Phi, psi and omega in degrees: 000316182291332177298320180297317177296315181300323179273322185290320180302307177298325179292321176294325176300318177288322180293333179300333180286337178279328187252347182242154171294152185306325180299329177263330184293320183295308179291331177294314182291324177299315180295320181292321179291319178295320176299318180295318178296320177298317179295316176305310180302316178297318179294325178291319179296319179292326181288338182269357181291152177292155176292135185248345183224165175084187185297325180299326183286338182281338180302128175070015174291149180262147177209185182223140180285125178268313182205159178234129182225102179064243184263010178224163183227148173267124184239134171263121181228124178052047179064020179236147180263126183232155169265141180227149171289137182284129175258146181307135176094000177281137175230165179297136178094348179293144171273137182229162175239131178290123179248352179183171177223132175239102183066244177251016179246135180272149165255126187230160172228149178290137176279122172244168179301327178293309181280347174286321175294323179294324181292323187278357178281000000 
């Protein structure tokens, strides 16, 4: 649908000179070109937004370890409960950062003051 708008607005601006007298064609084509430019600007703005869903949105998300059971840990990330592979040194209550996803299991690392500063750069 947006392709039709992206192509149709400039074509209509040109076509207005064939079907309308110049006194009407000039303001009509200016309005159509302005509408096209506004639409292009909106599309660029939308394309630059951060990812909000899916695996890409989970990268670098922060969470907290709820429990550890053997080789896996229950992690709460973005109000969701996930399983994560236990990395040496994780304890209940630790804050963690998601560094990857393998299927339905997260790969996490504990947040320390050092890697928190690195993350904020």
